[in-house]
N, C-alpha and C positions, 0 to 999 in steps of 0.2 A: 504494498500498499504506498504510494508516494505522497509525500505531503508536499502541497503545491506553494510555491512562492508566497501567495495571498495568506494562506494559511499561517506561515512562518512569521509574516509581518505582523500578523493579527495577535500571534501567541506573544511575539517580542514587544509588541505595544501594551498588550494586558500584564506583562511579567512584573509591572511596579505597582505597590498597592495604591498611591495616589491617582495613578492612570486609573485602576479598577473603581475606585471611588468617584473620578469624574465621571465614567460611565454610569455608574449607580445614580448620580445627581443629574445626568441628560436623559435617563429613562423617565424622569418624572416631566421634565419640559426642557426646550432650549433654553439655554443660560449665556450670559455674557462672560467674558473672561475673568473680568474683576471681581464678579461674584463667585466664580467658582474657586479663584485664589482666596477670597475670604473664608469660603466653606471649608476649604482644606487647610487654611491656616498657613499658606506658604506665599512667598514673594511673587510679585509679576512675573520678574524674570523666570523664576522656578515654574510657574505656570505655564508660561510661554513654551518653555523646553518640553513640558508634558504634553501640551496640545500640539506641538509640532509632532511628536512622536505617534500620538494618536490621530493625526491626520497623515502621516506618511504610512501608518497601518491601515488607512481607509476607513476608521471606525467613526471619525466625526467630520463634519463639515462645516465650513466657516461663512457667514453671510454678514452684510453690514446693514444695519437699518436706515431708512429713506431719511431721518431725522439726523443723523450723525454719523459719517463714514469712518470715522476713528473707532468706534466700537464694534467690536467683533462678536457675533452672537454664534455659538456652537449648538450643533444638533447632531444626535447619533444619524448614522448611516447604516441600514439592516445588513446589505449585503455580506460584509466580512463575517458577522455573526452567523448568518445560514451557512456560510461555506465553513466555517468552525465546527458548527453544528452537524452537517453531513459527515465531517472529517471523523467527529467523536462516535458517529452513528457505525460508521464504518469500522472503527476500532472496537466498539462493542460487539459487532457482529463477529469480527474476527476472534476476539478474546472468549466471546460465548461458545464458538464452534471448537475453539482450542480446549476448553475446559470441559465441554461435553464429552468430546473423543477422550481425554484425560479420564475422566469420570468413568468412560464405558470400560476403558482398559483396566482400570483399578478394580472394578466390580468383577470383570472377566477373570482376571488374576486371583481375586478372593475365595 
């Protein structure tokens, strides 16, 4: 089972607990970068680095409200999580099959 580059990027982006917390917050609603920084208790430059990693992983997208182009609003992109879920389902099928075969072998030997 080959892991696509997209799943690799998604997993790399989710490796940090701060970035997972950003994902949790964005499941509620889109948020401004400053609001995310305050919620996580990190500096603006640190949040910028986390958001950059999440964008590189394809997990979030940014937009600018009409009233102020300096403000960046971040929202989730569902596609990377769908691909990750498919990969996890494939892994589960593989392991379930392997464990079932092992169980049958052990029961036959007993």
